[in-house]
N, C-alpha and C positions, 0 to 999 in steps of 0.2 A: 420953521425953515431956517430962520436966521441963527437960532441956537445950534442947529445941526451944522451949518456952515462954519460957525465959530469953533465948534468942537473939532471938525476936520482940519481947520487951519492950525489949531493948537497941536494936534497930533503930527502934522507935517513939520512943525517947528521942532517938536521933540525928537523926531527921527533924525538920526545922524546922517549927514551928507558924506559923499566920498572923501572930501577934504578932511572932515572930522575923523573919519576912519583912518586915513593915512597919518594924521597927526598923532592919533593914539598908538598905532603900530610902530611908528618911528621911534618911540621911546624904548623899544626892545632892541637888543643887540642882534637878534637873529632875524630881523626883518630886512629884506634886500629890496632895494629900489634903484633902477639904473635905466639908462637909454643906450641903445646899441652904438649910435654915433650922433654927432651933432646934426647931421643931415636927416636922420631918421625921425619920423614924427611919432614913433611909438615908444612908450615907457613901460617897463616891466616892474611889477610889484608882487612879492610873495614872501612867505615864511620859510626860511631855508630848511629847518628840520623836517618839515612836512612835505617837501617837494622832491621828486626824483629828477636829478639833473639831466637825465637822458631825454626826458620830454622837452626840457628847455633848449638844449643844444641841437637835438636831432629834428625837432618838429617846429618849435616856435621861432627861434632865431633865424633859421634858414629862410623862412618865408617872409619875414619882415625886411630882409635885405633886398627883396625883389622890387624893381622899380614900378611895377604895375599895381603895387599894394598901396592904396591911398586912404581907405576907410577901414573901420573895424569889421564891417560886413564883408569886405573883400578878403580879409584875413580869415574870417569864419568859414567862408566858402572854400578857401584854399587849403587850410590846415586839415590834414586827414585824421582828425580825432573825433570820437563820438562825445556827445554831451557837452559840446561847446555852447555857450549861452551869451547873449547880450543882456547885461544887467543894468538897471537904473536905480533900484531901491537900495538904500544903505544897508538895511538888515540882511538882504540877500547877499550883498557883496561881502559883508562881514562873515556870514556863514560859509561862503565859498573860500575865503581866505583861510579860515580855520579848518576846512576840509581838505587842504592840500592843493588848491587850485592856483594857477598863475593868472594874475589879473593884468591885462594889457590895456593901457590908457593911451588915447591919442593926445598929442600935445595940444594944450589949450582947451580940451574938452573934458568936463567933469560930470556931465549928465549921463553918459553911457560908457560902459567898459566891457571888454571881452574877457570871459572866464574860460580858461583851458584846464581840464582835469589832468593833474600831474602828481597824484598822491603817492608818496613813498610808503610802501607796505612792507613792514618788517615782521616776519613770522617764523616760528620754529617748525621743525618737521613733525609729522605725525608720529607719535610714539605709542607704546603700550600703556594700558591703564595702570595707574599706580594704586588707587584706593579700591577699585573694583576688579581685582585680578581674578581671572578664571583659568582653569586648567584646560578646558575644552572651549572651542568657539573662536570667533574673531578676536584679534588683538590690536584693534585700532581705537584710539581715544581722541576726543575733541581737543582742539587747541584754542588759543585766544582769538583767532581770526573767524569772524562770523561767516565770511564767504567760504572758507575752507570747511567749516562745520556744515553749512548748507549743502556743499558738494557731497559730504559723507552721507547726508540724509537722502539727497536726490538720487544717488547711485544705488541706494537700497530700495527706494520707493519710486519706481519708474512709472508714474501715473500723473496725468494732468489734474487729478482730483486733489493733489497736495497743494494747498494754498499757503502762501507766505505773505504776511502783512508786516510792514515795517513802520516804526515810529521812533521818536527820539525822546529820551527822558534825561532829567538833570539840567538845571538852569546853567551851570558852568560846564559840566562834562559833555552834555549833548550826546549821550551814548546811544548807539543804534541798538534797538530792540526789535526782534522779529518774533511774531506769533505764527505758529504752524498748526494746521488742522486739515482734516480731510473733508472736502466739500461733498455734500450729499450723504455723509456718514455721521459726522460729529453733530451733536445737539447744538443748534444755533444759539440757544439761551446760554449754554456753557461758554461758547466763543464770545458772546457779548459781555458776559460777566467778567471774563479775564481781560478783554479789551478795555472795558470801562475802568477796571481797577488799576491797570497799568497807566492809563491816561490820567488818572487822578493822583498819581505819585508826584509829589511836589517836594523836591530836595535839590540841593545845589550840586552835589558831586556823588555820582554813582559809578563805582569801579568794578563791582562784582555782582553777579546775579543774586547772591544771597541777600544783598541789601534790598533788592526789589521784593524778594520773598517775604521779608519782614514787614513790608508795607501792605502787601496784598493778602496775607494769610488771614484766615477767619478769626483765630485767637492768637494775637501776637504775644500775649503774656504767658502762653503755655510753654512748657519745657519739652513738649513732644513735637517733632517736625511734622507738618501737615502737608507739605509739598515735597515731592521726590526729586532730589538733585542727582544727576548721573553724568558720568563722563563717557558712557558707552553708547555708540550710535545705534546698535541693534536694540537696546532697551527703549530708546526713543521711538524707533520705527514700530516696535511692538505696541507701544502705548498709542501711537497714532492710528494703527490698524484696529485697535479696540474701540476707538471713538473718543480718545482723550485729546487734550490740547497741550501744546508744548510751546515754551518760549525760551529764547536765548538772548544773550547780550554780547556785543562786541567787546573783547577784552577779557571775557570769562571763559574758562575751559570746561564749563559745565552747562547743562541744559536742565530746565525744570519741567517736570511732568505733573499734570493735575487733571482731575482730582485723583487722589491716591487714598489708599486705606492702610490700616495698621499692619496687615499681614504682608503687604508688598515689600516692606522693609526687611523681611526675612526670606525673601525669594531671590535666589541668585540666578544669573543666566545659565549657570551650569545645570540647573534643574531641568531646563528645556532642551539641553543638548544630550542628556543621558537618557537611558531607558527609564520609563516612568516609575517602576518600583524603586530604583536606586535614587532618582531625584526626590521622590516622596520621603524616602528614609532620611536623606540628608537634610531636607527641610524640617522634618520632625525633630532631628537632632538639634537644629538651631533653636527651635521653639523650647525644647526641654532645657537647653543651655541658658536661654533667657530666664526661665523660671528659676533655675538653680542659681544663677548669678545674682538675682535679686533677693532670694529668700535664704540662701545658705548661711551667711554670717548672722543674720537676725535670728534664724532658727537656733543657731549655736548659743546665742545670748539667752534666748528664751528658755532653752532646755537646761542650760547650766545654772541659771538664776532661779527659775521657778518650777520647772517640770522635770525633776530628776527621775520620776517614775517612767518617763518615756525612753530612758536609756537602758539598754540591756546590762545586766550585772557584769558581764565580761568586759564590755566596752566602758562601763562606768569606772572600773578599776584603772584602766589605761588612762582615761581622761583625768581622774583625780591625781594619778602619778605625774602627768604632764603639767598640771596646774598647781601642784602642791607648793612650789616655790615662787609662784607669781604673786606679788604683794597687793594687787588691786583687782577690782571686779572685772568680769569679762568684757564689758563695753569699752573699757580703757584700752585693753590689749587689741581689741578689734579696731578701734580708731587709730591706734599707733600703726598697725600693720596696713590698714587701708590707706592711710595718708602716705606711708612709705612707698606702697605700690604706685599710687598716683604721682608721687614725686619722681620715681624712676621712669614712669611712662611719659610724663611731661618732659623730663630732661632728655630722654631718648628721642622724642619727636622734634625737639628744638635744636639739638646738636647735629652736626654733619652726620650723614648716614653711617659711615664706618665707625666713628666714635660713638654714635648713639647706640648701635647694636652692642658694642663692647660694654658700655655703661649699663645697658639693660640686663645683660646676661651676668657679667661679673658682679655688678652691684647687687642684683637680686640674690645671688648665691652668698656673697660675703655678708651683706646686711642681714639676710634671713638667718644664717648660721649664728651670727653674733647676737642677734636678738634672742634666740632660743637659749644660747649658752649664758647670756646675762640674766636669764629668768624674767625678761620683759614680756614674753608671750609664750604660750604653749606650742609644742611641736604639732599637735593636732590642728590647732587654729592656723598655723603657718601653711599646712598642707591644704586646708580648706580655702584660704585666701588665694593660694596659687591656682587652684582649680577654678574659682570664681573669676579670677583675672583672665584665664584662658577662655572661659565661657563667654565673657563679654566681648571677646574678639571675633566670635562667630557671626555677629551681625554683618551682613554684606554691605550695609550703608554706614558710613563713618559717623554721621550725625546721630543715628539711632544708637550706635555703640556708646556715644557720649551720654545719651539719655539714660541708658542702662546703668552706666557708672554713677550717675547722679542720684537716681531714685533709690539706690541701696541705703543711703544714709538716713532718710526718714524711717525706713523699716527698722534700722538699727535702734533708733531712738524709741520708737513705739514698742519694740520688743523688750527694751530695758525697763520701760515703765509699766507695761501691762502684760508682758509675756506673749504667748501665742495669740491671746485675744487682741492684743495690740497689733500684731501682724495681720490678723483677719480684718480689723478695722481699717488699717492702712491700705490693704488690698481693696476694700470696698470703696475707699476714697478715690483710688486710682481708676477703678472700673467706672465709677460715676463720671469721672473726668473724661474717660475715653468714650463713654456713651454720649456725652454732650458735645464732643468735638465734631467739626465738619471740615471738609476740604473743598473749597470753592462752592460751598453750599450743599455738598453731598455728604451723607453719613460716613464718618471715619471708620467705623467698625463693620461697614457693609462688606460682604453679604451675610456676616454673622448676626449683625443687628442693624437694621431690620433683616430678618432671616429671608434669604433668597436661595432656595434649594438648588435651583438650576445654575446658580453662579458659584457653587461650592466645588466645582470641578478642578479649580486651580488655586486653591486657597491653602488649606492645611496639607492636604494631599494633592499631588499632581496626577490627574487622570490621563489616560492615553490621549494622544493628540487627536485621534479619530473621534473621541467623545466631546471635544471642545469645538463643536460646530457653530455655537452661538456666542455672540458678544455679551458682556455683562449687562444684565437688565437694569442695574442701578444707574448706568450712564445714560440710559434712554437714547441710544443711537438711532439714527434714521433707518439703518439697515442692521438687523440683528444677525442674520445668517452670514457666517464666514465662508462656508462652502456647502455644496449640496452633498447630502449623505447618499452615497451610491451603494447598492447591494453588492456585497462581495461575491464573486463567482466561486463556485466550488473548485478547489484545486484538484486536478485529476491525479489519480494515484500513479505511481511509477509502473511501467509495463512489467518490470521484473517481479514486482510484488504480486 
């Protein structure tokens, strides 16, 4: 008992008092502390960049000038603001200071202060998505304000089953993080897994949701994204309706959806807004583009170095004529052109938009023509590199596009050393890695592995929406049915017929 009393006494000593907090903040030039007049018993303290002056002049100052205001509780009852609090703990006072609150102190009293919410909220307007642009469908994108983003979700899911849990992460940043899920639908174990992983994040400064993703992902050393980041509200609401969990962070214009699978990174919202045959065809084109982008240049190296018999005689003459003046093996010209394309792409992304587009188009034409004329690469390879670059842009998610760009280089090296057998071996390594991956504990290749035939209705091919009456089995939702299947009535024939 005595040890417990001593421990509590030491903790009270370590906790900063209100005077200590004032002393610390007074070192900063943006800290404001004043009294209205010599006769007024109230002092105002706040951080100027975080406080909206309208709350100070229109609400707080007007009531402190009244003669019937003698105590902090009188002010609290009189000021028409919500979430006003009487605080006495130093840690709470410091948190309210940093959250944009005005702290009112009565002269000579340091045990209790009055906290008034007066946060200055600066936000940009809602704009169209930049990285996930679609031709058909909504054109609203998330912004850096968590409250605005929640509004975009709430107006699309008008149900009391949508639950929002808030917490703070980051020792210095104290960033607001919100977890969203559907009560009575989402698997409770999934919600608990995400909640626990975010609570375990221990870092000093977190400014974007991608940093949290790196902490909570199952395989942080993998080059393949295991959580889906999106800037589109309708993609988030679709994931919530399926039984997934979503979390967002204040200051980040993206939300993260989990668990996810590999095929979701090649599904665009356009697929769901078009007729199902057209949506399925476009999705299949993206998958074929992925395979072509990864294997095209390595196949060129393998065929020209080891497997000449795979080339038709008519094409072989053209290929020999284009490479006859190139002084080094195929892998060197592939690396030269691949690095040139990556340099142009990176320069175009980092420069201002107008200059970046000019650099990408003009630079690609000029450099490509000069490389061929200088016999540094063949014209056939230049065409192939251009097609593979276009194919890598078909991935709807930017981070998956970066992954496709990266994994081409190991294929090039294996093709140069072992030919087509090296490509097959490298493909086996990547497949093994994909089989091993999980997303929040769920299989990453589901429903392809493990195979779930009922969940294949919106994976490679998009089936009609009438056939998608059940939620994915792999998510283990509490409710599998999305709607009741009704028997279609026979359409009566026209009278004239």
